[in-house]
C-alpha positions as YAML, in Angstrom:
chain: A
units: angstrom
residues:
- id: 1
  name: MET
  ca: [-57.28, 8.47, 53.69]
- id: 2
  name: GLY
  ca: [-53.64, 8.58, 52.36]
- id: 3
  name: ARG
  ca: [-53.83, 12.30, 51.97]
- id: 4
  name: TYR
  ca: [-55.24, 12.70, 55.41]
- id: 5
  name: VAL
  ca: [-52.40, 10.70, 56.90]
- id: 6
  name: VAL
  ca: [-49.74, 12.73, 55.08]
- id: 7
  name: ARG
  ca: [-51.39, 15.90, 56.20]
- id: 8
  name: ARG
  ca: [-51.42, 14.72, 59.81]
- id: 9
  name: LEU
  ca: [-47.77, 13.66, 59.50]
- id: 10
  name: LEU
  ca: [-46.82, 17.21, 58.32]
- id: 11
  name: GLN
  ca: [-48.81, 18.81, 61.18]
- id: 12
  name: MET
  ca: [-46.81, 16.71, 63.57]
- id: 13
  name: ILE
  ca: [-43.57, 18.46, 62.57]
- id: 14
  name: PRO
  ca: [-44.16, 21.92, 64.20]
- id: 15
  name: VAL
  ca: [-45.86, 20.21, 67.20]
- id: 16
  name: PHE
  ca: [-42.83, 18.05, 67.70]
- id: 17
  name: ILE
  ca: [-40.43, 20.95, 67.37]
- id: 18
  name: GLY
  ca: [-42.48, 23.19, 69.58]
- id: 19
  name: ALA
  ca: [-42.89, 20.51, 72.42]
- id: 20
  name: THR
  ca: [-39.20, 19.49, 72.25]
- id: 21
  name: LEU
  ca: [-38.12, 23.20, 72.33]
- id: 22
  name: LEU
  ca: [-40.28, 23.85, 75.36]
- id: 23
  name: ILE
  ca: [-38.90, 20.79, 77.25]
- id: 24
  name: PHE
  ca: [-35.37, 21.75, 76.34]
- id: 25
  name: LEU
  ca: [-35.80, 25.29, 77.67]
- id: 26
  name: MET
  ca: [-37.52, 24.01, 80.81]
- id: 27
  name: VAL
  ca: [-34.83, 21.33, 81.59]
- id: 28
  name: ASN
  ca: [-31.97, 24.00, 81.03]
- id: 29
  name: VAL
  ca: [-33.38, 26.31, 83.77]
- id: 30
  name: MET
  ca: [-33.43, 23.45, 86.27]
- id: 31
  name: GLY
  ca: [-29.95, 24.45, 87.58]
- id: 32
  name: ASP
  ca: [-26.37, 23.97, 86.80]
- id: 33
  name: PRO
  ca: [-25.90, 20.23, 85.86]
- id: 34
  name: ILE
  ca: [-22.10, 20.56, 86.15]
- id: 35
  name: ALA
  ca: [-22.38, 21.34, 89.82]
- id: 36
  name: GLY
  ca: [-23.68, 17.86, 90.58]
- id: 37
  name: LEU
  ca: [-20.79, 16.06, 88.78]
- id: 38
  name: CYS
  ca: [-18.28, 16.93, 91.50]
- id: 39
  name: GLY
  ca: [-20.17, 15.53, 94.40]
- id: 40
  name: ASP
  ca: [-20.56, 17.58, 97.54]
- id: 41
  name: ARG
  ca: [-17.66, 19.76, 96.84]
- id: 42
  name: GLU
  ca: [-17.67, 22.60, 94.31]
- id: 43
  name: CYS
  ca: [-15.96, 22.02, 91.01]
- id: 44
  name: ASP
  ca: [-12.83, 24.15, 90.32]
- id: 45
  name: PRO
  ca: [-13.32, 26.67, 87.57]
- id: 46
  name: ALA
  ca: [-10.96, 24.71, 85.09]
- id: 47
  name: THR
  ca: [-12.77, 21.50, 85.59]
- id: 48
  name: ALA
  ca: [-16.13, 23.04, 85.25]
- id: 49
  name: ALA
  ca: [-15.14, 24.76, 82.10]
- id: 50
  name: GLN
  ca: [-13.77, 21.62, 80.60]
- id: 51
  name: LEU
  ca: [-16.97, 19.74, 81.47]
- id: 52
  name: ARG
  ca: [-19.15, 22.48, 79.97]
- id: 53
  name: HIS
  ca: [-17.16, 22.45, 76.80]
- id: 54
  name: GLU
  ca: [-17.22, 18.63, 76.61]
- id: 55
  name: PHE
  ca: [-20.98, 18.53, 76.98]
- id: 56
  name: GLY
  ca: [-21.66, 21.61, 74.77]
- id: 57
  name: LEU
  ca: [-23.13, 23.64, 77.67]
- id: 58
  name: ASP
  ca: [-20.79, 26.54, 76.91]
- id: 59
  name: GLN
  ca: [-22.79, 27.35, 73.84]
- id: 60
  name: PRO
  ca: [-26.00, 29.51, 73.65]
- id: 61
  name: VAL
  ca: [-29.07, 27.57, 74.42]
- id: 62
  name: TRP
  ca: [-30.48, 28.03, 70.88]
- id: 63
  name: ARG
  ca: [-27.37, 26.49, 69.38]
- id: 64
  name: GLN
  ca: [-27.49, 23.61, 71.86]
- id: 65
  name: TYR
  ca: [-31.04, 22.88, 70.83]
- id: 66
  name: VAL
  ca: [-30.22, 23.04, 67.08]
- id: 67
  name: THR
  ca: [-27.27, 20.64, 67.58]
- id: 68
  name: TYR
  ca: [-29.50, 18.45, 69.64]
- id: 69
  name: MET
  ca: [-32.25, 18.15, 67.05]
- id: 70
  name: GLY
  ca: [-29.64, 17.62, 64.33]
- id: 71
  name: ASN
  ca: [-28.24, 14.62, 66.29]
- id: 72
  name: VAL
  ca: [-31.82, 13.35, 66.99]
- id: 73
  name: PHE
  ca: [-32.55, 12.82, 63.28]
- id: 74
  name: THR
  ca: [-29.38, 10.73, 63.03]
- id: 75
  name: GLY
  ca: [-30.50, 8.56, 66.03]
- id: 76
  name: ASP
  ca: [-28.10, 10.19, 68.54]
- id: 77
  name: PHE
  ca: [-29.78, 11.36, 71.76]
- id: 78
  name: GLY
  ca: [-26.54, 12.46, 73.30]
- id: 79
  name: THR
  ca: [-24.47, 11.09, 76.14]
- id: 80
  name: ALA
  ca: [-25.48, 11.11, 79.88]
- id: 81
  name: PHE
  ca: [-23.10, 12.78, 82.34]
- id: 82
  name: ASN
  ca: [-21.86, 9.40, 83.44]
- id: 83
  name: GLY
  ca: [-20.46, 8.70, 79.90]
- id: 84
  name: GLN
  ca: [-23.25, 6.16, 78.97]
- id: 85
  name: PRO
  ca: [-25.12, 6.99, 75.70]
- id: 86
  name: VAL
  ca: [-28.76, 7.91, 76.27]
- id: 87
  name: THR
  ca: [-29.76, 5.31, 73.48]
- id: 88
  name: GLU
  ca: [-28.36, 2.53, 75.79]
- id: 89
  name: LEU
  ca: [-30.45, 3.74, 78.73]
- id: 90
  name: MET
  ca: [-33.49, 3.81, 76.43]
- id: 91
  name: GLY
  ca: [-32.65, 0.29, 75.20]
- id: 92
  name: THR
  ca: [-33.08, -1.05, 78.83]
- id: 93
  name: ALA
  ca: [-35.87, 1.20, 80.10]
- id: 94
  name: PHE
  ca: [-38.45, 1.40, 77.28]
- id: 95
  name: PRO
  ca: [-38.95, -2.40, 76.88]
- id: 96
  name: VAL
  ca: [-39.76, -2.65, 80.60]
- id: 97
  name: THR
  ca: [-42.15, 0.43, 80.59]
- id: 98
  name: ILE
  ca: [-43.73, -0.87, 77.27]
- id: 99
  name: ARG
  ca: [-44.55, -4.18, 79.03]
- id: 100
  name: LEU
  ca: [-45.91, -2.30, 82.04]
- id: 101
  name: THR
  ca: [-48.08, -0.06, 79.81]
- id: 102
  name: VAL
  ca: [-49.44, -3.12, 77.79]
- id: 103
  name: VAL
  ca: [-50.50, -4.70, 81.04]
- id: 104
  name: ALA
  ca: [-52.20, -1.47, 82.18]
- id: 105
  name: ILE
  ca: [-53.88, -0.88, 78.81]
- id: 106
  name: VAL
  ca: [-55.22, -4.46, 78.91]
- id: 107
  name: PHE
  ca: [-56.81, -3.83, 82.28]
- id: 108
  name: GLU
  ca: [-58.34, -0.56, 80.99]
- id: 109
  name: ILE
  ca: [-59.80, -2.16, 77.88]
- id: 110
  name: VAL
  ca: [-60.97, -5.47, 79.37]
- id: 111
  name: VAL
  ca: [-62.05, -4.57, 82.83]
- id: 112
  name: GLY
  ca: [-62.99, -0.96, 82.18]
- id: 113
  name: ILE
  ca: [-65.16, -1.48, 79.01]
- id: 114
  name: VAL
  ca: [-66.77, -4.66, 80.35]
- id: 115
  name: LEU
  ca: [-67.81, -2.87, 83.59]
- id: 116
  name: GLY
  ca: [-68.89, 0.18, 81.57]
- id: 117
  name: VAL
  ca: [-71.15, -1.82, 79.35]
- id: 118
  name: VAL
  ca: [-72.64, -3.92, 82.17]
- id: 119
  name: THR
  ca: [-73.45, -0.65, 84.15]
- id: 120
  name: GLY
  ca: [-74.62, 1.24, 81.10]
- id: 121
  name: LEU
  ca: [-77.14, -1.52, 80.23]
- id: 122
  name: ARG
  ca: [-78.26, -1.77, 83.96]
- id: 123
  name: ARG
  ca: [-78.36, 2.05, 84.70]
- id: 124
  name: GLY
  ca: [-79.86, 2.79, 88.12]
- id: 125
  name: ARG
  ca: [-79.77, -0.82, 89.35]
- id: 126
  name: PRO
  ca: [-77.59, -2.00, 92.41]
- id: 127
  name: VAL
  ca: [-74.71, -3.12, 90.22]
- id: 128
  name: ASP
  ca: [-74.60, 0.29, 88.59]
- id: 129
  name: THR
  ca: [-74.54, 2.05, 91.87]
- id: 130
  name: GLY
  ca: [-71.94, -0.24, 93.30]
- id: 131
  name: VAL
  ca: [-69.49, 0.15, 90.36]
- id: 132
  name: LEU
  ca: [-69.92, 3.97, 90.41]
- id: 133
  name: LEU
  ca: [-69.05, 4.10, 94.08]
- id: 134
  name: LEU
  ca: [-66.14, 1.81, 93.56]
- id: 135
  name: THR
  ca: [-64.72, 3.86, 90.65]
- id: 136
  name: LEU
  ca: [-65.26, 7.12, 92.66]
- id: 137
  name: VAL
  ca: [-63.13, 5.54, 95.47]
- id: 138
  name: VAL
  ca: [-60.39, 4.54, 93.09]
- id: 139
  name: ILE
  ca: [-60.28, 7.95, 91.48]
- id: 140
  name: SER
  ca: [-60.10, 9.65, 94.98]
- id: 141
  name: VAL
  ca: [-57.27, 7.55, 96.37]
- id: 142
  name: PRO
  ca: [-53.86, 8.62, 95.11]
- id: 143
  name: THR
  ca: [-51.89, 6.11, 93.06]
- id: 144
  name: PHE
  ca: [-49.03, 5.91, 95.49]
- id: 145
  name: VAL
  ca: [-51.48, 4.95, 98.27]
- id: 146
  name: THR
  ca: [-53.01, 2.19, 96.23]
- id: 147
  name: GLY
  ca: [-49.56, 0.93, 95.11]
- id: 148
  name: LEU
  ca: [-48.14, 0.87, 98.75]
- id: 149
  name: LEU
  ca: [-51.25, -0.79, 100.12]
- id: 150
  name: LEU
  ca: [-51.28, -3.52, 97.51]
- id: 151
  name: GLN
  ca: [-47.54, -4.00, 97.96]
- id: 152
  name: LEU
  ca: [-47.96, -4.34, 101.76]
- id: 153
  name: LEU
  ca: [-50.82, -6.71, 101.55]
- id: 154
  name: LEU
  ca: [-50.09, -8.90, 98.58]
- id: 155
  name: GLY
  ca: [-46.33, -8.82, 98.92]
- id: 156
  name: VAL
  ca: [-45.30, -8.42, 102.48]
- id: 157
  name: LYS
  ca: [-48.17, -9.64, 104.55]
- id: 158
  name: TRP
  ca: [-49.66, -12.35, 102.41]
- id: 159
  name: GLY
  ca: [-46.69, -13.25, 100.26]
- id: 160
  name: TRP
  ca: [-48.69, -13.71, 97.01]
- id: 161
  name: ILE
  ca: [-46.30, -11.50, 94.95]
- id: 162
  name: ASN
  ca: [-42.70, -10.18, 95.16]
- id: 163
  name: PRO
  ca: [-42.78, -6.82, 96.81]
- id: 164
  name: ALA
  ca: [-40.11, -5.61, 94.24]
- id: 165
  name: VAL
  ca: [-40.06, -6.48, 90.54]
- id: 166
  name: SER
  ca: [-36.80, -8.22, 89.51]
- id: 167
  name: SER
  ca: [-34.42, -6.62, 87.00]
- id: 168
  name: ALA
  ca: [-35.82, -8.69, 84.14]
- id: 169
  name: ALA
  ca: [-39.27, -7.51, 84.78]
- id: 170
  name: PRO
  ca: [-41.27, -10.52, 83.35]
- id: 171
  name: LEU
  ca: [-44.93, -10.02, 82.51]
- id: 172
  name: ASP
  ca: [-46.16, -12.04, 85.47]
- id: 173
  name: GLU
  ca: [-44.36, -9.74, 87.95]
- id: 174
  name: LEU
  ca: [-45.93, -6.73, 86.17]
- id: 175
  name: ILE
  ca: [-49.54, -7.60, 86.71]
- id: 176
  name: VAL
  ca: [-50.02, -5.90, 90.07]
- id: 177
  name: PRO
  ca: [-47.83, -2.81, 89.08]
- id: 178
  name: GLY
  ca: [-49.84, -2.63, 85.82]
- id: 179
  name: LEU
  ca: [-53.11, -2.66, 87.87]
- id: 180
  name: VAL
  ca: [-51.86, 0.01, 90.09]
- id: 181
  name: LEU
  ca: [-50.73, 2.08, 87.10]
- id: 182
  name: ALA
  ca: [-54.10, 1.58, 85.28]
- id: 183
  name: SER
  ca: [-56.41, 2.06, 88.37]
- id: 184
  name: VAL
  ca: [-57.38, 5.55, 87.83]
- id: 185
  name: SER
  ca: [-57.62, 5.37, 84.13]
- id: 186
  name: LEU
  ca: [-59.53, 2.13, 84.42]
- id: 187
  name: ALA
  ca: [-62.13, 3.90, 86.57]
- id: 188
  name: TYR
  ca: [-62.46, 6.71, 84.03]
- id: 189
  name: VAL
  ca: [-62.76, 4.29, 81.20]
- id: 190
  name: THR
  ca: [-65.58, 2.40, 83.12]
- id: 191
  name: ARG
  ca: [-67.58, 5.69, 83.76]
- id: 192
  name: LEU
  ca: [-66.95, 6.98, 80.15]
- id: 193
  name: THR
  ca: [-68.22, 3.74, 78.73]
- id: 194
  name: ARG
  ca: [-71.21, 3.64, 81.03]
- id: 195
  name: THR
  ca: [-72.28, 7.17, 80.04]
- id: 196
  name: SER
  ca: [-71.79, 6.53, 76.31]
- id: 197
  name: ILE
  ca: [-73.67, 3.30, 76.37]
- id: 198
  name: ALA
  ca: [-76.60, 4.75, 78.36]
- id: 199
  name: GLU
  ca: [-76.85, 7.68, 76.00]
- id: 200
  name: ASN
  ca: [-76.63, 5.70, 72.79]
- id: 201
  name: ARG
  ca: [-79.08, 3.05, 74.00]
- id: 202
  name: ARG
  ca: [-81.89, 5.60, 73.35]
- id: 203
  name: SER
  ca: [-80.67, 6.39, 69.83]
- id: 204
  name: ASP
  ca: [-82.75, 5.89, 66.77]
- id: 205
  name: TYR
  ca: [-80.45, 3.38, 65.15]
- id: 206
  name: VAL
  ca: [-80.49, 1.16, 68.27]
- id: 207
  name: ARG
  ca: [-84.45, 1.17, 68.35]
- id: 208
  name: THR
  ca: [-84.44, 0.41, 64.66]
- id: 209
  name: ALA
  ca: [-82.10, -2.65, 65.09]
- id: 210
  name: ILE
  ca: [-84.36, -3.81, 67.87]
- id: 211
  name: ALA
  ca: [-87.45, -3.34, 65.86]
- id: 212
  name: LYS
  ca: [-86.02, -5.39, 62.95]
- id: 213
  name: GLY
  ca: [-85.63, -8.29, 65.35]
- id: 214
  name: LEU
  ca: [-81.86, -8.48, 65.60]
- id: 215
  name: PRO
  ca: [-80.52, -10.65, 68.50]
- id: 216
  name: ARG
  ca: [-79.72, -8.67, 71.63]
- id: 217
  name: HIS
  ca: [-76.01, -9.48, 71.54]
- id: 218
  name: ARG
  ca: [-75.78, -8.36, 67.99]
- id: 219
  name: VAL
  ca: [-77.47, -5.08, 68.77]
- id: 220
  name: ILE
  ca: [-75.17, -4.43, 71.71]
- id: 221
  name: THR
  ca: [-71.87, -5.57, 70.06]
- id: 222
  name: ARG
  ca: [-72.47, -4.40, 66.33]
- id: 223
  name: HIS
  ca: [-74.42, -1.22, 66.73]
- id: 224
  name: LEU
  ca: [-74.45, 0.10, 70.37]
- id: 225
  name: LEU
  ca: [-70.88, -0.74, 71.49]
- id: 226
  name: ARG
  ca: [-69.12, 0.19, 68.21]
- id: 227
  name: ASN
  ca: [-70.46, 3.77, 68.30]
- id: 228
  name: SER
  ca: [-70.06, 4.19, 72.04]
- id: 229
  name: LEU
  ca: [-66.44, 3.30, 71.92]
- id: 230
  name: ILE
  ca: [-65.32, 6.44, 70.11]
- id: 231
  name: PRO
  ca: [-64.91, 8.63, 73.24]
- id: 232
  name: VAL
  ca: [-63.34, 5.74, 74.99]
- id: 233
  name: VAL
  ca: [-60.79, 5.10, 72.26]
- id: 234
  name: THR
  ca: [-59.95, 8.82, 72.35]
- id: 235
  name: PHE
  ca: [-59.22, 8.54, 76.21]
- id: 236
  name: ILE
  ca: [-57.21, 5.32, 75.88]
- id: 237
  name: GLY
  ca: [-55.20, 6.66, 72.97]
- id: 238
  name: THR
  ca: [-54.04, 9.81, 74.76]
- id: 239
  name: ASP
  ca: [-53.62, 7.72, 77.94]
- id: 240
  name: ILE
  ca: [-50.87, 5.55, 76.37]
- id: 241
  name: GLY
  ca: [-48.32, 8.29, 76.53]
- id: 242
  name: ALA
  ca: [-49.50, 9.45, 79.87]
- id: 243
  name: LEU
  ca: [-48.98, 5.99, 81.30]
- id: 244
  name: MET
  ca: [-45.55, 5.62, 79.97]
- id: 245
  name: GLY
  ca: [-44.54, 9.04, 81.23]
- id: 246
  name: GLY
  ca: [-46.43, 9.03, 84.39]
- id: 247
  name: ALA
  ca: [-45.17, 5.62, 85.65]
- id: 248
  name: ILE
  ca: [-42.69, 7.34, 87.88]
- id: 249
  name: VAL
  ca: [-44.66, 6.67, 91.16]
- id: 250
  name: THR
  ca: [-45.50, 3.02, 90.25]
- id: 251
  name: GLU
  ca: [-41.93, 2.25, 89.20]
- id: 252
  name: ARG
  ca: [-40.45, 3.80, 92.29]
- id: 253
  name: ILE
  ca: [-42.82, 1.68, 94.56]
- id: 254
  name: PHE
  ca: [-42.13, -1.67, 92.89]
- id: 255
  name: ASN
  ca: [-38.38, -0.83, 92.12]
- id: 256
  name: ILE
  ca: [-39.09, -1.10, 88.25]
- id: 257
  name: HIS
  ca: [-36.08, 0.30, 86.22]
- id: 258
  name: GLY
  ca: [-38.15, 1.74, 83.36]
- id: 259
  name: VAL
  ca: [-38.72, 5.07, 81.82]
- id: 260
  name: GLY
  ca: [-40.13, 6.61, 85.01]
- id: 261
  name: TYR
  ca: [-37.09, 5.46, 87.04]
- id: 262
  name: GLN
  ca: [-34.65, 6.95, 84.37]
- id: 263
  name: LEU
  ca: [-36.53, 10.26, 84.27]
- id: 264
  name: TYR
  ca: [-36.53, 10.39, 88.11]
- id: 265
  name: GLN
  ca: [-32.83, 9.70, 88.26]
- id: 266
  name: GLY
  ca: [-32.15, 12.25, 85.50]
- id: 267
  name: ILE
  ca: [-34.23, 15.01, 87.19]
- id: 268
  name: LEU
  ca: [-32.55, 14.33, 90.56]
- id: 269
  name: ARG
  ca: [-29.01, 14.44, 89.14]
- id: 270
  name: GLN
  ca: [-29.84, 17.28, 86.80]
- id: 271
  name: ASN
  ca: [-28.84, 15.03, 83.83]
- id: 272
  name: THR
  ca: [-30.38, 17.15, 81.10]
- id: 273
  name: GLN
  ca: [-29.40, 14.77, 78.24]
- id: 274
  name: THR
  ca: [-31.26, 11.85, 79.79]
- id: 275
  name: VAL
  ca: [-34.40, 13.82, 80.60]
- id: 276
  name: VAL
  ca: [-34.60, 15.65, 77.18]
- id: 277
  name: GLY
  ca: [-33.86, 12.32, 75.32]
- id: 278
  name: PHE
  ca: [-36.57, 10.35, 77.10]
- id: 279
  name: VAL
  ca: [-39.22, 13.07, 76.84]
- id: 280
  name: THR
  ca: [-38.49, 13.55, 73.21]
- id: 281
  name: VAL
  ca: [-39.45, 9.89, 72.63]
- id: 282
  name: LEU
  ca: [-42.46, 10.25, 74.76]
- id: 283
  name: VAL
  ca: [-43.66, 13.21, 72.65]
- id: 284
  name: LEU
  ca: [-43.39, 11.00, 69.62]
- id: 285
  name: VAL
  ca: [-45.36, 8.36, 71.27]
- id: 286
  name: PHE
  ca: [-48.18, 10.88, 72.08]
- id: 287
  name: LEU
  ca: [-48.22, 12.07, 68.43]
- id: 288
  name: VAL
  ca: [-48.38, 8.60, 66.92]
- id: 289
  name: ALA
  ca: [-51.02, 7.50, 69.44]
- id: 290
  name: ASN
  ca: [-53.21, 10.51, 68.49]
- id: 291
  name: LEU
  ca: [-52.88, 9.67, 64.82]
- id: 292
  name: VAL
  ca: [-53.82, 5.96, 65.37]
- id: 293
  name: VAL
  ca: [-56.92, 7.09, 67.39]
- id: 294
  name: ASP
  ca: [-58.03, 9.51, 64.61]
- id: 295
  name: LEU
  ca: [-57.67, 6.60, 62.11]
- id: 296
  name: LEU
  ca: [-59.72, 4.31, 64.34]
- id: 297
  name: TYR
  ca: [-62.62, 6.62, 64.20]
- id: 298
  name: ALA
  ca: [-63.38, 5.69, 60.60]
- id: 299
  name: VAL
  ca: [-63.25, 1.97, 61.66]
- id: 300
  name: LEU
  ca: [-65.65, 2.51, 64.53]
- id: 301
  name: ASP
  ca: [-68.17, 4.80, 62.88]
- id: 302
  name: PRO
  ca: [-68.65, 4.33, 59.09]
- id: 303
  name: ARG
  ca: [-70.10, 8.01, 58.83]
- id: 304
  name: ILE
  ca: [-66.61, 9.31, 59.49]
- id: 305
  name: ARG
  ca: [-64.52, 9.53, 56.36]
- id: 306
  name: TYR
  ca: [-61.32, 11.36, 55.75]
- id: 307
  name: ALA
  ca: [-60.75, 12.96, 52.45]
...
């Protein structure tokens, strides 16, 4: 297991470099970031040249990338064009988005897996058909429609929640935004769990467990569910990074100042340092989440062993 972890960590290095290089190149072709610093009027050549030199934009792109990566390994993600260090923006944005992501993941795991197990064990019955139709509707409706509808009904019309999340973003105010963020993924987790449960139900090891006279709940939790969760864990693991990076719509609807909000502002203002810095951390989140998922395989399925 230890050798496998070391090998996977070494494999992460070229993936991390390639992903950050691609992001760096894409962000640098968005436009001239200096043009937005002077407002509506055009910057005079002397001021523009001074700003480019100050932010290192007068150097070749490859040298900018090498300098940036060297600074990243020392914990320096650069300075935003407003003079604020990117690490300070991360310090305020990531805790909020992490709390929002945790709420969303809890909805996926609890609601999604429970509904998937119930429908998988009752395949073809009315409850199965009803849940399948409901998940299809959730997948079909865009996230911004779901968010605006819940905000209008629960926040504006009925007054059950605050339409906008406060700056502190406590967990109780993130329940509805977390549900909105997790809605599509929750539907996929439900359908994936249902399919996996229904298929593994007919497996030999399940029939053997039943023939040995094991209690029904033990057959489901110890044998059937454990092996059926492998594809679900894969999906949820890769979805963690997607939820953190894809929360732009949800955070805009509920006025949450998290990672999505900072990325939106960075793209809008062509603030390359902010965008590249935040996406670099999200790449690391993706890589670590995939490693954890691979290690969980051996926990869920004893037949899987890593040399």
